[in-house]
VEXDREN-2710 file (C-alpha; in Angstrom, 1 decimal):
% VEXDREN-2710
k/r/px/py/pz
1/MET/13.6/63.1/-49.6
2/SER/13.9/66.7/-48.6
3/ARG/11.5/68.5/-46.2
4/GLN/10.1/70.3/-49.2
5/ASP/8.9/66.9/-50.5
6/ALA/7.5/65.6/-47.2
7/ALA/3.9/64.4/-47.3
8/MET/1.4/66.6/-45.5
9/SER/-1.8/65.2/-43.9
10/LYS/-4.5/67.1/-42.0
11/VAL/-6.6/65.7/-39.2
12/SER/-9.5/67.6/-37.7
13/VAL/-9.7/67.0/-34.0
14/THR/-12.7/69.2/-33.6
15/ASN/-14.3/71.8/-35.9
16/ASP/-11.8/74.3/-34.5
17/ILE/-8.7/72.2/-33.9
18/SER/-6.6/70.7/-36.8
19/LEU/-3.3/68.9/-36.9
20/TYR/-1.0/69.3/-39.8
21/THR/1.5/66.4/-39.9
22/PHE/4.5/66.2/-42.2
23/THR/6.2/62.8/-42.9
24/ASN/9.6/62.6/-44.4
25/HIS/10.4/58.9/-44.6
26/GLU/14.1/59.5/-44.3
27/ALA/13.5/60.8/-40.8
28/LYS/12.1/58.5/-38.2
29/HIS/9.8/61.1/-36.7
30/SER/6.9/63.0/-38.3
31/ASP/6.4/66.7/-37.3
32/THR/3.0/68.1/-36.3
33/ILE/1.8/71.7/-36.2
34/THR/-1.4/72.2/-34.2
35/VAL/-3.8/75.0/-35.4
36/ILE/-6.8/76.4/-33.4
37/VAL/-9.0/78.7/-35.4
38/GLN/-11.4/81.3/-34.0
39/ASP/-13.1/84.0/-36.0
40/ASN/-10.6/83.7/-38.9
41/GLN/-7.6/84.0/-36.5
42/ALA/-5.3/81.1/-35.7
43/LEU/-3.3/80.0/-32.7
44/LEU/-0.5/77.6/-33.5
45/ILE/1.2/75.2/-31.1
46/ASP/4.7/74.7/-32.5
47/THR/5.8/75.6/-36.0
48/ALA/8.2/72.7/-36.9
49/TYR/10.6/73.6/-39.6
50/PRO/10.2/76.6/-41.9
51/GLU/9.4/74.4/-44.9
52/TYR/6.4/72.9/-43.0
53/ALA/5.3/76.2/-41.5
54/GLN/5.2/77.8/-44.9
55/ARG/2.8/75.2/-46.2
56/VAL/0.5/75.6/-43.3
57/LYS/0.6/79.4/-43.7
58/GLU/-0.3/79.1/-47.4
59/GLU/-3.3/76.9/-46.6
60/MET/-4.5/79.4/-43.9
61/GLN/-4.0/82.3/-46.4
62/GLN/-6.2/80.5/-48.9
63/GLN/-8.9/80.2/-46.2
64/GLY/-8.5/83.9/-45.1
65/ILE/-7.1/82.9/-41.7
66/LYS/-4.5/85.1/-40.0
67/PRO/-1.9/83.4/-37.7
68/GLU/-2.2/85.5/-34.6
69/ILE/-0.4/83.5/-31.8
70/VAL/2.3/80.9/-31.7
71/VAL/2.8/78.8/-28.5
72/LEU/6.0/76.8/-28.3
73/SER/5.9/73.5/-26.4
74/HIS/9.7/73.9/-25.9
75/TYR/12.6/75.7/-27.6
76/HIS/14.2/73.1/-29.9
77/PRO/14.9/73.6/-33.6
78/ASP/12.3/71.2/-34.9
79/HIS/9.6/73.0/-33.0
80/VAL/10.6/76.6/-33.3
81/SER/12.6/77.3/-36.4
82/GLY/9.4/77.8/-38.4
83/CYS/8.6/80.9/-36.3
84/THR/10.3/82.9/-39.0
85/VAL/7.4/82.2/-41.3
86/PHE/5.1/84.0/-38.8
87/PRO/7.1/87.2/-37.9
88/GLU/4.0/89.2/-37.1
89/SER/2.5/86.6/-34.7
90/HIS/2.8/86.9/-31.0
91/ILE/5.2/84.1/-29.9
92/TYR/4.7/82.6/-26.4
93/ALA/7.4/80.4/-24.8
94/SER/8.5/79.2/-21.4
95/GLU/10.2/81.6/-19.1
96/PHE/13.1/79.2/-19.2
97/TYR/13.5/79.3/-23.0
98/GLU/16.8/81.3/-23.0
99/TYR/18.9/78.2/-22.2
100/ASN/17.8/76.4/-25.4
101/TYR/17.6/79.6/-27.4
102/THR/21.4/79.7/-27.0
103/ASN/21.7/75.9/-27.6
104/CYS/19.7/76.1/-30.9
105/GLN/22.2/78.4/-32.5
106/VAL/24.8/75.7/-31.8
107/TRP/22.7/72.7/-32.7
108/GLU/21.3/73.9/-36.0
109/PRO/23.0/77.2/-36.8
110/ASP/21.6/77.4/-40.3
111/PHE/18.2/78.5/-39.0
112/THR/17.1/81.9/-37.6
113/TYR/15.5/81.8/-34.2
114/LEU/13.0/84.4/-33.0
115/ARG/12.7/85.3/-29.4
116/PRO/9.2/85.0/-27.8
117/LYS/7.2/88.2/-27.2
118/GLN/5.5/86.7/-24.2
119/LEU/6.9/84.4/-21.5
120/ILE/4.8/81.6/-20.0
121/ARG/4.8/80.5/-16.4
122/GLY/3.2/77.3/-15.2
123/GLY/-0.4/77.8/-14.1
124/GLN/-1.0/80.7/-16.5
125/SER/-3.9/80.7/-18.9
126/LEU/-4.6/82.3/-22.3
127/SER/-8.0/83.2/-23.7
128/PHE/-8.4/82.7/-27.4
129/GLY/-11.9/83.0/-28.6
130/ASP/-14.0/80.2/-27.0
131/PHE/-10.8/78.6/-25.7
132/GLU/-9.2/79.1/-22.3
133/LEU/-5.8/77.4/-22.7
134/MET/-4.0/76.4/-19.5
135/PHE/-0.2/76.0/-19.4
136/HIS/1.7/73.6/-17.2
137/HIS/5.5/73.8/-16.7
138/SER/6.7/70.3/-17.7
139/PRO/10.4/70.0/-17.8
140/GLY/12.2/66.7/-18.3
141/HIS/12.8/66.3/-22.0
142/SER/14.0/69.9/-21.9
143/LYS/14.3/72.6/-19.3
144/CYS/11.6/74.7/-21.0
145/GLY/8.9/72.1/-21.6
146/ILE/5.2/73.2/-21.5
147/ILE/2.1/71.1/-21.5
148/THR/-0.8/73.0/-23.1
149/GLN/-4.2/72.1/-21.9
150/ILE/-6.3/73.0/-25.0
151/THR/-9.6/71.9/-23.5
152/GLU/-10.3/70.1/-20.3
153/LYS/-9.8/66.8/-22.2
154/ILE/-7.3/67.5/-24.9
155/ILE/-3.7/68.3/-24.1
156/HIS/-0.6/69.0/-26.1
157/VAL/2.3/67.1/-24.4
158/GLY/5.4/68.3/-26.4
159/ASP/8.2/65.7/-26.5
160/LEU/7.4/64.0/-23.3
161/ILE/6.0/61.3/-25.6
162/MET/7.3/60.6/-29.1
163/ILE/6.3/58.0/-31.6
164/THR/7.9/57.3/-35.0
165/TRP/6.0/57.6/-38.2
166/ASP/5.8/53.8/-38.4
167/ARG/4.2/53.8/-34.9
168/LYS/7.1/52.5/-32.8
169/ASN/7.8/53.9/-29.3
170/SER/10.7/56.3/-29.2
171/LEU/12.7/56.1/-26.0
172/PRO/12.3/59.1/-23.8
173/TYR/15.1/61.6/-24.6
174/ILE/16.7/63.7/-21.8
175/THR/18.3/66.6/-23.6
176/ASP/20.7/69.1/-22.2
177/GLY/18.9/70.9/-19.4
178/GLY/16.4/68.1/-18.8
179/SER/16.4/65.4/-16.1
180/PHE/15.1/62.0/-15.3
181/GLU/13.3/63.2/-12.2
182/ASN/11.5/66.0/-13.9
183/HIS/10.6/63.9/-16.9
184/MET/8.9/61.4/-14.7
185/LYS/7.0/64.1/-12.8
186/SER/5.8/65.6/-16.1
187/LEU/4.6/62.2/-17.3
188/GLU/2.8/61.7/-14.1
189/LEU/1.1/65.1/-14.6
190/ILE/-0.3/63.8/-17.9
191/ILE/-2.1/61.0/-16.0
192/LYS/-3.3/63.5/-13.3
193/LEU/-4.8/65.8/-16.0
194/ASP/-6.7/62.7/-17.2
195/PRO/-7.1/63.6/-20.9
196/ASP/-9.3/61.8/-23.4
197/ALA/-6.8/62.8/-26.1
198/ILE/-3.2/64.0/-26.4
199/VAL/-1.4/65.7/-29.2
200/VAL/2.1/64.4/-29.7
201/PRO/4.2/66.7/-32.0
202/HIS/6.1/63.6/-33.2
203/GLY/3.3/61.2/-33.4
204/GLY/0.0/63.0/-34.0
205/LEU/-3.3/62.4/-32.1
206/ILE/-3.7/59.7/-29.5
207/ASP/-7.4/59.6/-28.6
208/ASN/-7.6/56.4/-26.6
209/LYS/-7.3/56.7/-22.8
210/LYS/-6.0/53.1/-22.4
211/ARG/-3.3/53.8/-25.1
212/ILE/-2.4/57.1/-23.4
213/HIS/-1.9/55.4/-20.0
214/ALA/0.2/52.6/-21.7
215/LEU/2.4/55.1/-23.4
216/VAL/3.0/57.0/-20.1
217/GLU/3.6/53.8/-18.1
218/ASP/6.0/52.4/-20.7
219/ARG/8.2/55.6/-20.4
220/LEU/8.0/55.7/-16.7
221/TYR/9.2/52.1/-16.5
222/TYR/12.2/52.9/-18.7
223/LEU/13.1/56.1/-16.8
224/GLU/12.8/54.5/-13.4
225/LYS/14.8/51.4/-14.3
226/THR/17.5/53.4/-16.0
227/SER/17.8/56.0/-13.2
228/ARG/17.8/53.5/-10.3
229/SER/20.5/51.5/-11.9
230/LYS/22.4/54.7/-12.7
231/GLY/22.6/53.5/-16.3
232/THR/24.5/50.3/-15.5
233/LEU/21.7/47.9/-16.8
234/PRO/21.7/46.8/-20.5
235/ILE/19.0/48.7/-22.4
236/ALA/16.9/45.6/-22.9
237/GLU/16.5/45.2/-19.1
238/CYS/15.2/48.8/-18.9
239/LEU/12.3/48.3/-21.3
240/LYS/8.9/47.1/-20.4
241/ASN/8.3/45.4/-23.7
242/ASP/10.5/43.6/-26.2
243/ILE/13.2/45.8/-27.6
244/SER/11.8/45.4/-31.1
245/TRP/8.9/47.6/-30.1
246/TYR/11.2/50.6/-29.7
247/ASP/13.1/53.0/-31.9
248/HIS/15.7/55.7/-31.3
249/LEU/17.6/53.3/-29.1
250/GLU/20.6/55.7/-29.5
251/PHE/18.8/58.0/-27.0
252/HIS/19.7/55.6/-24.2
253/ASP/23.4/56.4/-24.3
254/MET/22.7/60.1/-24.4
255/ASN/20.3/59.7/-21.5
256/VAL/22.8/57.9/-19.4
257/ILE/25.2/60.8/-19.8
258/GLN/22.7/62.9/-17.8
259/LEU/23.1/60.5/-14.9
260/LEU/26.9/60.9/-14.6
END
């Protein structure tokens, strides 16, 4: 199945916040674009791939909605390559985006990557209609990770948490420029922010506090076990639950490289 043929679903989180999720069953992860609408203008968090971004753009055009702002949770191809579909929008990304901007052109060189027009520092906020979004620097998965607090109780967590389309837990993934220590601190920040719901770009909406805490604790357990053992333990001994609960087990070997 190509990305052109991926199934699209739309979930309304509130009257103003919608999640467009694309599922390609040949890929283990779905991809979600978050859209906030105010006065016929839209703020997007992540754009996924161009094929997906184009379908969201077409639906917004049919509704007379103009994509005004794009906020990038981090600068990886599956989150930013769709920015080319919104060339007139103001693109916001972490002040640390440059490292992965360069990496993207090596990882997936067939895409075109747009530089942000506005850099984000942790602690900054952005007014958009009735919304006052707050940004929190959240490295770990990548150097340029950002948690976006959409409302007091709804946050977008980027790839700090990932879930496959068939609802298995993905292992945390420490990419080039990320770190175990920072990943754990960023996960602990999610708990500190105490959200009622989180938006997971590869996983959709999680709106159960008990489930949110379990997802965070599961990942902290893995990261702590792996880092303390310096990657010497077998993967099964680093997991809180049975190994059958997890997917993307190949991430473990790549994570261990970051400990060397």
